[in-house]
Backbone of each chain as nested JSON, in Angstrom:
{
  "chains": [
    {"id": "A", "residues": [
      {"number": 1, "name": "MET", "atoms": {"N": [-8.923, 4.727, 13.81], "CA": [-7.602, 4.102, 14.029], "C": [-7.681, 3.157, 15.233]}},
      {"number": 2, "name": "SER", "atoms": {"N": [-7.152, 1.963, 15.036], "CA": [-7.149, 0.966, 16.101], "C": [-6.106, 1.31, 17.153]}},
      {"number": 3, "name": "ALA", "atoms": {"N": [-6.382, 0.934, 18.412], "CA": [-5.409, 1.169, 19.472], "C": [-4.621, -0.117, 19.729]}},
      {"number": 4, "name": "GLU", "atoms": {"N": [-4.875, -1.118, 18.882], "CA": [-4.245, -2.41, 19.101], "C": [-2.74, -2.346, 18.822]}},
      {"number": 5, "name": "VAL", "atoms": {"N": [-1.995, -3.126, 19.603], "CA": [-0.538, -3.163, 19.459], "C": [-0.102, -4.53, 18.964]}},
      {"number": 6, "name": "GLY", "atoms": {"N": [0.765, -4.564, 17.975], "CA": [1.343, -5.829, 17.515], "C": [2.707, -5.993, 18.119]}},
      {"number": 7, "name": "GLU", "atoms": {"N": [2.92, -7.091, 18.866], "CA": [4.228, -7.319, 19.475], "C": [4.934, -8.466, 18.765]}},
      {"number": 8, "name": "VAL", "atoms": {"N": [6.168, -8.234, 18.36], "CA": [6.925, -9.246, 17.627], "C": [8.255, -9.498, 18.345]}},
      {"number": 9, "name": "LEU", "atoms": {"N": [8.488, -10.758, 18.754], "CA": [9.741, -11.109, 19.404], "C": [10.714, -11.561, 18.322]}},
      {"number": 10, "name": "VAL", "atoms": {"N": [11.797, -10.837, 18.143], "CA": [12.77, -11.157, 17.098], "C": [13.808, -12.124, 17.662]}},
      {"number": 11, "name": "GLY", "atoms": {"N": [13.821, -13.333, 17.103], "CA": [14.737, -14.375, 17.582], "C": [15.628, -14.899, 16.475]}},
      {"number": 12, "name": "LYS", "atoms": {"N": [15.753, -16.224, 16.401], "CA": [16.726, -16.841, 15.501], "C": [16.24, -17.036, 14.068]}},
      {"number": 13, "name": "LYS", "atoms": {"N": [14.95, -16.831, 13.802], "CA": [14.452, -17.057, 12.441], "C": [15.005, -16.008, 11.467]}},
      {"number": 14, "name": "PRO", "atoms": {"N": [14.894, -16.266, 10.165], "CA": [15.367, -15.265, 9.2], "C": [14.537, -13.989, 9.298]}},
      {"number": 15, "name": "THR", "atoms": {"N": [15.15, -12.877, 8.908], "CA": [14.507, -11.561, 8.94], "C": [13.131, -11.586, 8.284]}},
      {"number": 16, "name": "ALA", "atoms": {"N": [13.02, -12.307, 7.154], "CA": [11.752, -12.352, 6.399], "C": [10.587, -12.858, 7.246]}},
      {"number": 17, "name": "SER", "atoms": {"N": [10.86, -13.775, 8.19], "CA": [9.789, -14.309, 9.053], "C": [9.157, -13.193, 9.883]}},
      {"number": 18, "name": "TYR", "atoms": {"N": [10.007, -12.273, 10.342], "CA": [9.496, -11.195, 11.204], "C": [8.789, -10.128, 10.379]}},
      {"number": 19, "name": "ILE", "atoms": {"N": [9.242, -9.934, 9.142], "CA": [8.551, -9.001, 8.248], "C": [7.142, -9.565, 7.983]}},
      {"number": 20, "name": "GLN", "atoms": {"N": [7.068, -10.891, 7.802], "CA": [5.775, -11.539, 7.604], "C": [4.865, -11.33, 8.82]}},
      {"number": 21, "name": "ALA", "atoms": {"N": [5.42, -11.454, 10.019], "CA": [4.633, -11.267, 11.246], "C": [4.11, -9.825, 11.321]}},
      {"number": 22, "name": "ILE", "atoms": {"N": [4.948, -8.878, 10.877], "CA": [4.535, -7.464, 10.894], "C": [3.45, -7.215, 9.851]}},
      {"number": 23, "name": "LEU", "atoms": {"N": [3.594, -7.868, 8.679], "CA": [2.567, -7.763, 7.636], "C": [1.219, -8.222, 8.173]}},
      {"number": 24, "name": "THR", "atoms": {"N": [1.225, -9.332, 8.902], "CA": [0.005, -9.88, 9.495], "C": [-0.596, -8.89, 10.493]}},
      {"number": 25, "name": "ALA", "atoms": {"N": [0.269, -8.3, 11.327], "CA": [-0.198, -7.307, 12.301], "C": [-0.779, -6.094, 11.572]}},
      {"number": 26, "name": "ALA", "atoms": {"N": [-0.069, -5.656, 10.505], "CA": [-0.53, -4.494, 9.742], "C": [-1.891, -4.764, 9.119]}},
      {"number": 27, "name": "ALA", "atoms": {"N": [-2.097, -5.996, 8.647], "CA": [-3.37, -6.37, 8.036], "C": [-4.507, -6.341, 9.058]}},
      {"number": 28, "name": "ARG", "atoms": {"N": [-4.154, -6.53, 10.346], "CA": [-5.137, -6.458, 11.438], "C": [-5.443, -5.007, 11.77]}},
      {"number": 29, "name": "GLY", "atoms": {"N": [-4.656, -4.071, 11.23], "CA": [-4.912, -2.64, 11.468], "C": [-4.341, -2.114, 12.755]}},
      {"number": 30, "name": "VAL", "atoms": {"N": [-3.242, -2.701, 13.248], "CA": [-2.647, -2.189, 14.489], "C": [-2.124, -0.771, 14.284]}},
      {"number": 31, "name": "SER", "atoms": {"N": [-2.12, 0.003, 15.378], "CA": [-1.619, 1.381, 15.279], "C": [-0.2, 1.49, 15.845]}},
      {"number": 32, "name": "GLU", "atoms": {"N": [0.266, 0.373, 16.435], "CA": [1.598, 0.364, 17.02], "C": [2.204, -1.034, 16.881]}},
      {"number": 33, "name": "VAL", "atoms": {"N": [3.474, -1.086, 16.538], "CA": [4.181, -2.37, 16.455], "C": [5.388, -2.273, 17.382]}},
      {"number": 34, "name": "VAL", "atoms": {"N": [5.547, -3.294, 18.243], "CA": [6.682, -3.309, 19.174], "C": [7.566, -4.507, 18.862]}},
      {"number": 35, "name": "LEU", "atoms": {"N": [8.846, -4.254, 18.601], "CA": [9.815, -5.316, 18.362], "C": [10.664, -5.476, 19.613]}},
      {"number": 36, "name": "LYS", "atoms": {"N": [10.825, -6.74, 20.06], "CA": [11.678, -7.0, 21.224], "C": [12.724, -8.029, 20.849]}},
      {"number": 37, "name": "ALA", "atoms": {"N": [13.952, -7.862, 21.331], "CA": [15.01, -8.822, 21.059], "C": [16.04, -8.797, 22.185]}},
      {"number": 38, "name": "ARG", "atoms": {"N": [16.836, -9.868, 22.237], "CA": [17.901, -9.975, 23.24], "C": [19.208, -10.419, 22.581]}},
      {"number": 39, "name": "GLY", "atoms": {"N": [20.315, -10.057, 23.219], "CA": [21.634, -10.54, 22.786], "C": [21.925, -10.287, 21.315]}},
      {"number": 40, "name": "ARG", "atoms": {"N": [22.464, -11.309, 20.66], "CA": [22.863, -11.225, 19.247], "C": [21.716, -10.804, 18.32]}},
      {"number": 41, "name": "ASN", "atoms": {"N": [20.477, -11.054, 18.742], "CA": [19.337, -10.748, 17.868], "C": [18.965, -9.266, 17.849]}},
      {"number": 42, "name": "ILE", "atoms": {"N": [19.639, -8.464, 18.658], "CA": [19.363, -7.032, 18.701], "C": [19.629, -6.393, 17.336]}},
      {"number": 43, "name": "SER", "atoms": {"N": [20.76, -6.751, 16.705], "CA": [21.076, -6.208, 15.376], "C": [19.97, -6.565, 14.384]}},
      {"number": 44, "name": "LYS", "atoms": {"N": [19.483, -7.809, 14.467], "CA": [18.419, -8.252, 13.552], "C": [17.128, -7.459, 13.768]}},
      {"number": 45, "name": "ALA", "atoms": {"N": [16.822, -7.151, 15.036], "CA": [15.605, -6.38, 15.323], "C": [15.674, -4.994, 14.686]}},
      {"number": 46, "name": "VAL", "atoms": {"N": [16.871, -4.376, 14.714], "CA": [17.022, -3.053, 14.072], "C": [16.857, -3.208, 12.561]}},
      {"number": 47, "name": "ASP", "atoms": {"N": [17.469, -4.263, 11.983], "CA": [17.281, -4.533, 10.544], "C": [15.793, -4.69, 10.208]}},
      {"number": 48, "name": "VAL", "atoms": {"N": [15.079, -5.48, 11.024], "CA": [13.652, -5.736, 10.79], "C": [12.877, -4.412, 10.831]}},
      {"number": 49, "name": "SER", "atoms": {"N": [13.198, -3.539, 11.808], "CA": [12.473, -2.274, 11.914], "C": [12.692, -1.406, 10.689]}},
      {"number": 50, "name": "GLN", "atoms": {"N": [13.939, -1.335, 10.232], "CA": [14.261, -0.476, 9.084], "C": [13.62, -0.974, 7.813]}},
      {"number": 51, "name": "LEU", "atoms": {"N": [13.641, -2.313, 7.633], "CA": [13.041, -2.93, 6.451], "C": [11.515, -2.746, 6.505]}},
      {"number": 52, "name": "ALA", "atoms": {"N": [10.939, -2.978, 7.687], "CA": [9.471, -2.862, 7.83], "C": [9.019, -1.431, 7.545]}},
      {"number": 53, "name": "LEU", "atoms": {"N": [9.764, -0.44, 8.053], "CA": [9.363, 0.965, 7.837], "C": [9.442, 1.319, 6.344]}},
      {"number": 54, "name": "ARG", "atoms": {"N": [10.349, 0.648, 5.615], "CA": [10.511, 0.961, 4.196], "C": [9.471, 0.27, 3.326]}},
      {"number": 55, "name": "ILE", "atoms": {"N": [9.088, -0.978, 3.689], "CA": [8.239, -1.726, 2.763], "C": [6.846, -2.088, 3.266]}},
      {"number": 56, "name": "VAL", "atoms": {"N": [6.636, -2.106, 4.601], "CA": [5.33, -2.535, 5.121], "C": [4.62, -1.411, 5.883]}},
      {"number": 57, "name": "LEU", "atoms": {"N": [5.369, -0.763, 6.767], "CA": [4.781, 0.239, 7.663], "C": [5.152, 1.635, 7.184]}},
      {"number": 58, "name": "LYS", "atoms": {"N": [4.791, 1.94, 5.922], "CA": [5.238, 3.205, 5.315], "C": [4.681, 4.441, 6.019]}},
      {"number": 59, "name": "ASP", "atoms": {"N": [3.524, 4.289, 6.71], "CA": [2.942, 5.429, 7.421], "C": [3.242, 5.366, 8.933]}},
      {"number": 60, "name": "PHE", "atoms": {"N": [4.278, 4.585, 9.291], "CA": [4.697, 4.482, 10.697], "C": [6.055, 5.174, 10.854]}},
      {"number": 61, "name": "GLU", "atoms": {"N": [6.413, 5.445, 12.124], "CA": [7.745, 5.957, 12.426], "C": [8.19, 5.388, 13.784]}},
      {"number": 62, "name": "VAL", "atoms": {"N": [9.491, 5.396, 14.026], "CA": [9.988, 4.926, 15.317], "C": [9.566, 5.946, 16.372]}},
      {"number": 63, "name": "SER", "atoms": {"N": [8.84, 5.505, 17.414], "CA": [8.414, 6.444, 18.451], "C": [9.295, 6.349, 19.684]}},
      {"number": 64, "name": "ASN", "atoms": {"N": [9.889, 5.173, 19.907], "CA": [10.807, 5.031, 21.05], "C": [11.699, 3.814, 20.894]}},
      {"number": 65, "name": "VAL", "atoms": {"N": [12.945, 3.952, 21.322], "CA": [13.865, 2.811, 21.384], "C": [14.402, 2.763, 22.798]}},
      {"number": 66, "name": "SER", "atoms": {"N": [14.252, 1.614, 23.478], "CA": [14.862, 1.52, 24.804], "C": [15.738, 0.286, 24.89]}},
      {"number": 67, "name": "ILE", "atoms": {"N": [16.846, 0.417, 25.607], "CA": [17.771, -0.696, 25.778], "C": [17.933, -0.983, 27.256]}},
      {"number": 68, "name": "GLY", "atoms": {"N": [18.364, -2.196, 27.584], "CA": [18.57, -2.573, 28.968], "C": [19.267, -3.906, 29.024]}},
      {"number": 69, "name": "SER", "atoms": {"N": [19.187, -4.565, 30.175], "CA": [19.74, -5.906, 30.276], "C": [18.935, -6.712, 31.27]}},
      {"number": 70, "name": "GLU", "atoms": {"N": [18.978, -8.03, 31.095], "CA": [18.235, -8.948, 31.954], "C": [19.189, -10.03, 32.429]}},
      {"number": 71, "name": "GLU", "atoms": {"N": [18.941, -10.533, 33.656], "CA": [19.746, -11.649, 34.118], "C": [19.125, -12.927, 33.595]}},
      {"number": 72, "name": "VAL", "atoms": {"N": [19.958, -13.79, 33.04], "CA": [19.46, -15.085, 32.556], "C": [20.108, -16.202, 33.355]}},
      {"number": 73, "name": "ALA", "atoms": {"N": [19.785, -17.455, 32.999], "CA": [20.288, -18.631, 33.705], "C": [21.793, -18.528, 33.943]}},
      {"number": 74, "name": "GLY", "atoms": {"N": [22.216, -18.825, 35.164], "CA": [23.641, -18.811, 35.477], "C": [24.14, -17.453, 35.922]}},
      {"number": 75, "name": "GLY", "atoms": {"N": [23.204, -16.491, 36.101], "CA": [23.593, -15.17, 36.582], "C": [24.184, -14.287, 35.499]}},
      {"number": 76, "name": "ARG", "atoms": {"N": [24.306, -14.834, 34.271], "CA": [24.82, -14.062, 33.151], "C": [23.806, -12.987, 32.78]}},
      {"number": 77, "name": "ARG", "atoms": {"N": [24.282, -11.85, 32.294], "CA": [23.372, -10.792, 31.858], "C": [23.325, -10.755, 30.34]}},
      {"number": 78, "name": "VAL", "atoms": {"N": [22.133, -10.468, 29.804], "CA": [21.991, -10.358, 28.364], "C": [21.328, -9.002, 28.052]}},
      {"number": 79, "name": "SER", "atoms": {"N": [21.843, -8.334, 27.013], "CA": [21.302, -7.024, 26.632], "C": [19.949, -7.185, 25.955]}},
      {"number": 80, "name": "THR", "atoms": {"N": [19.112, -6.168, 26.081], "CA": [17.782, -6.199, 25.466], "C": [17.51, -4.895, 24.709]}},
      {"number": 81, "name": "ILE", "atoms": {"N": [16.573, -4.997, 23.749], "CA": [16.13, -3.787, 23.049], "C": [14.618, -3.876, 22.846]}},
      {"number": 82, "name": "GLU", "atoms": {"N": [13.976, -2.722, 22.872], "CA": [12.551, -2.644, 22.549], "C": [12.392, -1.463, 21.587]}},
      {"number": 83, "name": "ILE", "atoms": {"N": [11.872, -1.752, 20.394], "CA": [11.704, -0.713, 19.368], "C": [10.206, -0.522, 19.136]}},
      {"number": 84, "name": "ARG", "atoms": {"N": [9.705, 0.671, 19.446], "CA": [8.272, 0.962, 19.239], "C": [8.097, 1.785, 17.966]}},
      {"number": 85, "name": "MET", "atoms": {"N": [7.177, 1.336, 17.109], "CA": [6.874, 2.069, 15.874], "C": [5.386, 2.388, 15.875]}},
      {"number": 86, "name": "ARG", "atoms": {"N": [5.072, 3.662, 15.614], "CA": [3.688, 4.121, 15.689], "C": [3.249, 4.733, 14.387]}},
      {"number": 87, "name": "LYS", "atoms": {"N": [1.948, 4.621, 14.128], "CA": [1.379, 5.269, 12.96], "C": [1.583, 6.771, 13.099]}},
      {"number": 88, "name": "LYS", "atoms": {"N": [2.073, 7.42, 12.032], "CA": [2.309, 8.867, 12.075], "C": [0.992, 9.593, 12.333]}},
      {"number": 89, "name": "ALA", "atoms": {"N": [1.077, 10.669, 13.146], "CA": [-0.136, 11.426, 13.492], "C": [-0.705, 12.119, 12.262]}}
    ]},
    {"id": "B", "residues": [
      {"number": 1, "name": "MET", "atoms": {"N": [31.402, 20.66, 35.81], "CA": [31.166, 19.528, 34.901], "C": [31.562, 19.919, 33.479]}},
      {"number": 2, "name": "SER", "atoms": {"N": [32.31, 19.05, 32.828], "CA": [32.768, 19.292, 31.449], "C": [31.618, 19.104, 30.477]}},
      {"number": 3, "name": "ALA", "atoms": {"N": [31.633, 19.886, 29.373], "CA": [30.614, 19.717, 28.341], "C": [31.161, 18.843, 27.221]}},
      {"number": 4, "name": "GLU", "atoms": {"N": [32.359, 18.296, 27.459], "CA": [33.007, 17.491, 26.414], "C": [32.278, 16.17, 26.191]}},
      {"number": 5, "name": "VAL", "atoms": {"N": [32.273, 15.737, 24.934], "CA": [31.595, 14.487, 24.569], "C": [32.631, 13.463, 24.114]}},
      {"number": 6, "name": "GLY", "atoms": {"N": [32.522, 12.252, 24.621], "CA": [33.391, 11.171, 24.155], "C": [32.63, 10.326, 23.15]}},
      {"number": 7, "name": "GLU", "atoms": {"N": [33.18, 10.21, 21.927], "CA": [32.493, 9.41, 20.92], "C": [33.28, 8.127, 20.677]}},
      {"number": 8, "name": "VAL", "atoms": {"N": [32.594, 7.005, 20.722], "CA": [33.244, 5.705, 20.531], "C": [32.535, 4.939, 19.419]}},
      {"number": 9, "name": "LEU", "atoms": {"N": [33.299, 4.573, 18.373], "CA": [32.726, 3.788, 17.275], "C": [32.946, 2.32, 17.592]}},
      {"number": 10, "name": "VAL", "atoms": {"N": [31.856, 1.593, 17.769], "CA": [31.951, 0.176, 18.132], "C": [32.016, -0.662, 16.854]}},
      {"number": 11, "name": "GLY", "atoms": {"N": [33.145, -1.338, 16.658], "CA": [33.35, -2.149, 15.449], "C": [33.672, -3.589, 15.785]}},
      {"number": 12, "name": "LYS", "atoms": {"N": [34.696, -4.136, 15.123], "CA": [34.989, -5.565, 15.22], "C": [35.839, -5.978, 16.416]}},
      {"number": 13, "name": "LYS", "atoms": {"N": [36.42, -5.02, 17.14], "CA": [37.281, -5.395, 18.27], "C": [36.465, -6.01, 19.404]}},
      {"number": 14, "name": "PRO", "atoms": {"N": [37.14, -6.667, 20.353], "CA": [36.405, -7.24, 21.488], "C": [35.774, -6.13, 22.345]}},
      {"number": 15, "name": "THR", "atoms": {"N": [34.687, -6.485, 23.015], "CA": [33.951, -5.561, 23.879], "C": [34.893, -4.804, 24.828]}},
      {"number": 16, "name": "ALA", "atoms": {"N": [35.879, -5.516, 25.382], "CA": [36.792, -4.906, 26.365], "C": [37.538, -3.69, 25.789]}},
      {"number": 17, "name": "SER", "atoms": {"N": [37.819, -3.704, 24.479], "CA": [38.527, -2.568, 23.856], "C": [37.704, -1.293, 23.977]}},
      {"number": 18, "name": "TYR", "atoms": {"N": [36.39, -1.445, 23.821], "CA": [35.509, -0.27, 23.84], "C": [35.275, 0.198, 25.274]}},
      {"number": 19, "name": "ILE", "atoms": {"N": [35.269, -0.737, 26.217], "CA": [35.174, -0.365, 27.632], "C": [36.412, 0.454, 27.999]}},
      {"number": 20, "name": "GLN", "atoms": {"N": [37.567, 0.019, 27.477], "CA": [38.82, 0.746, 27.693], "C": [38.741, 2.172, 27.131]}},
      {"number": 21, "name": "ALA", "atoms": {"N": [38.165, 2.301, 25.927], "CA": [38.027, 3.623, 25.298], "C": [37.125, 4.519, 26.153]}},
      {"number": 22, "name": "ILE", "atoms": {"N": [36.089, 3.915, 26.729], "CA": [35.157, 4.681, 27.575], "C": [35.845, 5.088, 28.889]}},
      {"number": 23, "name": "LEU", "atoms": {"N": [36.656, 4.17, 29.423], "CA": [37.426, 4.478, 30.63], "C": [38.316, 5.689, 30.396]}},
      {"number": 24, "name": "THR", "atoms": {"N": [38.972, 5.722, 29.221], "CA": [39.854, 6.826, 28.855], "C": [39.062, 8.128, 28.771]}},
      {"number": 25, "name": "ALA", "atoms": {"N": [37.871, 8.059, 28.148], "CA": [37.013, 9.242, 28.029], "C": [36.564, 9.701, 29.425]}},
      {"number": 26, "name": "ALA", "atoms": {"N": [36.204, 8.729, 30.271], "CA": [35.741, 9.051, 31.618], "C": [36.852, 9.733, 32.413]}},
      {"number": 27, "name": "ALA", "atoms": {"N": [38.085, 9.281, 32.207], "CA": [39.229, 9.861, 32.91], "C": [39.463, 11.318, 32.475]}},
      {"number": 28, "name": "ARG", "atoms": {"N": [39.033, 11.624, 31.221], "CA": [39.131, 13.008, 30.717], "C": [38.024, 13.884, 31.296]}},
      {"number": 29, "name": "GLY", "atoms": {"N": [37.036, 13.242, 31.955], "CA": [35.951, 13.996, 32.593], "C": [34.828, 14.395, 31.661]}},
      {"number": 30, "name": "VAL", "atoms": {"N": [34.579, 13.594, 30.617], "CA": [33.481, 13.921, 29.695], "C": [32.138, 13.834, 30.43]}},
      {"number": 31, "name": "SER", "atoms": {"N": [31.164, 14.616, 29.965], "CA": [29.839, 14.59, 30.59], "C": [28.855, 13.775, 29.741]}},
      {"number": 32, "name": "GLU", "atoms": {"N": [29.324, 13.375, 28.551], "CA": [28.46, 12.6, 27.661], "C": [29.331, 11.62, 26.87]}},
      {"number": 33, "name": "VAL", "atoms": {"N": [28.823, 10.405, 26.715], "CA": [29.51, 9.409, 25.889], "C": [28.529, 8.945, 24.821]}},
      {"number": 34, "name": "VAL", "atoms": {"N": [28.967, 8.959, 23.55], "CA": [28.115, 8.522, 22.438], "C": [28.727, 7.284, 21.796]}},
      {"number": 35, "name": "LEU", "atoms": {"N": [27.952, 6.209, 21.742], "CA": [28.393, 4.987, 21.065], "C": [27.698, 4.908, 19.722]}},
      {"number": 36, "name": "LYS", "atoms": {"N": [28.472, 4.604, 18.659], "CA": [27.882, 4.443, 17.337], "C": [28.286, 3.096, 16.781]}},
      {"number": 37, "name": "ALA", "atoms": {"N": [27.367, 2.425, 16.087], "CA": [27.694, 1.135, 15.471], "C": [26.786, 0.898, 14.27]}},
      {"number": 38, "name": "ARG", "atoms": {"N": [27.22, -0.028, 13.412], "CA": [26.443, -0.394, 12.224], "C": [26.334, -1.908, 12.106]}},
      {"number": 39, "name": "GLY", "atoms": {"N": [25.289, -2.364, 11.442], "CA": [25.141, -3.793, 11.114], "C": [25.244, -4.704, 12.316]}},
      {"number": 40, "name": "ARG", "atoms": {"N": [26.012, -5.783, 12.15], "CA": [26.184, -6.814, 13.204], "C": [26.727, -6.256, 14.515]}},
      {"number": 41, "name": "ASN", "atoms": {"N": [27.405, -5.1, 14.435], "CA": [28.028, -4.551, 15.651], "C": [27.039, -3.816, 16.545]}},
      {"number": 42, "name": "ILE", "atoms": {"N": [25.797, -3.698, 16.093], "CA": [24.773, -3.005, 16.892], "C": [24.567, -3.73, 18.229]}},
      {"number": 43, "name": "SER", "atoms": {"N": [24.473, -5.069, 18.191], "CA": [24.292, -5.83, 19.436], "C": [25.449, -5.573, 20.391]}},
      {"number": 44, "name": "LYS", "atoms": {"N": [26.671, -5.518, 19.829], "CA": [27.846, -5.279, 20.663], "C": [27.801, -3.892, 21.31]}},
      {"number": 45, "name": "ALA", "atoms": {"N": [27.329, -2.902, 20.56], "CA": [27.237, -1.532, 21.107], "C": [26.294, -1.498, 22.304]}},
      {"number": 46, "name": "VAL", "atoms": {"N": [25.185, -2.256, 22.23], "CA": [24.254, -2.296, 23.365], "C": [24.929, -2.984, 24.554]}},
      {"number": 47, "name": "ASP", "atoms": {"N": [25.662, -4.108, 24.272], "CA": [26.416, -4.78, 25.342], "C": [27.411, -3.81, 25.999]}},
      {"number": 48, "name": "VAL", "atoms": {"N": [28.137, -3.049, 25.159], "CA": [29.141, -2.111, 25.678], "C": [28.477, -1.07, 26.573]}},
      {"number": 49, "name": "SER", "atoms": {"N": [27.323, -0.547, 26.125], "CA": [26.621, 0.478, 26.932], "C": [26.209, -0.076, 28.291]}},
      {"number": 50, "name": "GLN", "atoms": {"N": [25.664, -1.285, 28.3], "CA": [25.173, -1.867, 29.539], "C": [26.306, -2.17, 30.512]}},
      {"number": 51, "name": "LEU", "atoms": {"N": [27.406, -2.686, 29.952], "CA": [28.573, -2.999, 30.767], "C": [29.191, -1.719, 31.309]}},
      {"number": 52, "name": "ALA", "atoms": {"N": [29.303, -0.695, 30.436], "CA": [29.922, 0.582, 30.835], "C": [29.1, 1.236, 31.949]}},
      {"number": 53, "name": "LEU", "atoms": {"N": [27.758, 1.211, 31.831], "CA": [26.914, 1.841, 32.843], "C": [27.062, 1.126, 34.189]}},
      {"number": 54, "name": "ARG", "atoms": {"N": [27.372, -0.184, 34.136], "CA": [27.485, -0.956, 35.371], "C": [28.851, -0.783, 36.041]}},
      {"number": 55, "name": "ILE", "atoms": {"N": [29.912, -0.668, 35.223], "CA": [31.238, -0.707, 35.846], "C": [32.081, 0.574, 35.71]}},
      {"number": 56, "name": "VAL", "atoms": {"N": [31.796, 1.401, 34.701], "CA": [32.634, 2.59, 34.476], "C": [31.857, 3.887, 34.667]}},
      {"number": 57, "name": "LEU", "atoms": {"N": [30.67, 3.957, 34.061], "CA": [29.88, 5.191, 34.043], "C": [28.72, 5.081, 35.037]}},
      {"number": 58, "name": "LYS", "atoms": {"N": [29.073, 4.801, 36.315], "CA": [28.025, 4.524, 37.321], "C": [27.104, 5.704, 37.566]}},
      {"number": 59, "name": "ASP", "atoms": {"N": [27.596, 6.941, 37.288], "CA": [26.758, 8.123, 37.506], "C": [26.186, 8.641, 36.178]}},
      {"number": 60, "name": "PHE", "atoms": {"N": [26.159, 7.781, 35.152], "CA": [25.586, 8.125, 33.849], "C": [24.29, 7.34, 33.649]}},
      {"number": 61, "name": "GLU", "atoms": {"N": [23.497, 7.783, 32.668], "CA": [22.304, 7.027, 32.269], "C": [22.117, 7.211, 30.763]}},
      {"number": 62, "name": "VAL", "atoms": {"N": [21.353, 6.282, 30.141], "CA": [21.068, 6.413, 28.717], "C": [20.135, 7.614, 28.544]}},
      {"number": 63, "name": "SER", "atoms": {"N": [20.531, 8.585, 27.715], "CA": [19.667, 9.75, 27.511], "C": [18.9, 9.643, 26.2]}},
      {"number": 64, "name": "ASN", "atoms": {"N": [19.464, 8.927, 25.227], "CA": [18.755, 8.747, 23.953], "C": [19.33, 7.58, 23.163]}},
      {"number": 65, "name": "VAL", "atoms": {"N": [18.439, 6.854, 22.51], "CA": [18.867, 5.796, 21.583], "C": [18.176, 6.081, 20.257]}},
      {"number": 66, "name": "SER", "atoms": {"N": [18.958, 6.201, 19.179], "CA": [18.299, 6.36, 17.877], "C": [18.827, 5.338, 16.896]}},
      {"number": 67, "name": "ILE", "atoms": {"N": [17.92, 4.859, 16.032], "CA": [18.29, 3.865, 15.042], "C": [17.98, 4.411, 13.655]}},
      {"number": 68, "name": "GLY", "atoms": {"N": [18.63, 3.865, 12.645], "CA": [18.396, 4.292, 11.268], "C": [19.086, 3.359, 10.318]}},
      {"number": 69, "name": "SER", "atoms": {"N": [19.285, 3.807, 9.09], "CA": [20.042, 2.997, 8.139], "C": [20.777, 3.92, 7.186]}},
      {"number": 70, "name": "GLU", "atoms": {"N": [21.862, 3.389, 6.637], "CA": [22.713, 4.15, 5.712], "C": [22.938, 3.299, 4.475]}},
      {"number": 71, "name": "GLU", "atoms": {"N": [23.093, 3.977, 3.321], "CA": [23.418, 3.223, 2.121], "C": [24.936, 3.057, 2.07]}},
      {"number": 72, "name": "VAL", "atoms": {"N": [25.372, 1.837, 1.803], "CA": [26.818, 1.599, 1.687], "C": [27.132, 1.151, 0.26]}},
      {"number": 73, "name": "ALA", "atoms": {"N": [28.398, 0.85, -0.001], "CA": [28.863, 0.436, -1.331], "C": [27.928, -0.608, -1.943]}},
      {"number": 74, "name": "GLY", "atoms": {"N": [27.572, -0.404, -3.194], "CA": [26.739, -1.371, -3.892], "C": [25.249, -1.115, -3.709]}},
      {"number": 75, "name": "GLY", "atoms": {"N": [24.918, 0.002, -3.049], "CA": [23.507, 0.362, -2.884], "C": [22.825, -0.417, -1.764]}},
      {"number": 76, "name": "ARG", "atoms": {"N": [23.591, -1.302, -1.092], "CA": [23.071, -2.061, 0.032], "C": [22.838, -1.109, 1.207]}},
      {"number": 77, "name": "ARG", "atoms": {"N": [21.839, -1.415, 2.037], "CA": [21.594, -0.576, 3.207], "C": [22.06, -1.304, 4.458]}},
      {"number": 78, "name": "VAL", "atoms": {"N": [22.603, -0.537, 5.407], "CA": [23.051, -1.136, 6.66], "C": [22.387, -0.358, 7.811]}},
      {"number": 79, "name": "SER", "atoms": {"N": [21.933, -1.103, 8.824], "CA": [21.281, -0.466, 9.977], "C": [22.315, 0.217, 10.854]}},
      {"number": 80, "name": "THR", "atoms": {"N": [21.895, 1.257, 11.558], "CA": [22.788, 1.999, 12.434], "C": [22.135, 2.228, 13.796]}},
      {"number": 81, "name": "ILE", "atoms": {"N": [22.975, 2.446, 14.804], "CA": [22.455, 2.814, 16.132], "C": [23.365, 3.878, 16.736]}},
      {"number": 82, "name": "GLU", "atoms": {"N": [22.763, 4.764, 17.509], "CA": [23.527, 5.761, 18.253], "C": [22.969, 5.763, 19.683]}},
      {"number": 83, "name": "ILE", "atoms": {"N": [23.844, 5.477, 20.647], "CA": [23.425, 5.402, 22.057], "C": [24.118, 6.55, 22.805]}},
      {"number": 84, "name": "ARG", "atoms": {"N": [23.328, 7.472, 23.339], "CA": [23.892, 8.596, 24.096], "C": [23.714, 8.331, 25.587]}},
      {"number": 85, "name": "MET", "atoms": {"N": [24.808, 8.499, 26.334], "CA": [24.772, 8.325, 27.789], "C": [25.27, 9.598, 28.421]}},
      {"number": 86, "name": "ARG", "atoms": {"N": [24.495, 10.103, 29.383], "CA": [24.814, 11.395, 30.0], "C": [24.948, 11.284, 31.495]}},
      {"number": 87, "name": "LYS", "atoms": {"N": [25.791, 12.142, 32.052], "CA": [25.937, 12.197, 33.486], "C": [24.587, 12.56, 34.091]}},
      {"number": 88, "name": "LYS", "atoms": {"N": [24.163, 11.81, 35.118], "CA": [22.864, 12.101, 35.757], "C": [22.864, 13.5, 36.35]}},
      {"number": 89, "name": "ALA", "atoms": {"N": [21.719, 14.17, 36.236], "CA": [21.616, 15.568, 36.723], "C": [21.737, 15.612, 38.244]}}
    ]}
  ]
}
């Protein structure tokens, strides 16, 4: 089993683009996939994780979800999420 | 310390409505607040948690975040999130 991690930043593209990125990571044999998103894209990141677990990463499971916030330009704060999915033991 | 839990369903209302609901729960002396949301409202639930921790629940911290999906009318699936915040030990 590879110890390599696939990191996918979920932004404004359609959900399918991120599923494709995860497929590519899966083809590389990664043992962990990390999805990161901010603001409005947080909902999309959760959608991507659920879809990926159902159709691409069938032998993976969510190992950790963490949320937080970051200061961006203008002192405004934006919420963040990090979803870690690992190959089942 | 109360063992009571305040549950807040984050939906279509403005963020401030949910902060108000949390304020009400905090005034009741709850030791745990649980935010639940589905679909597009997931991003808002994370915003509500971050704002609440900064301005209302200053002695609380995120104790668990779980994500999943549910089948809704028409066999469509919708993503879900549950954010638990607990009074710091």
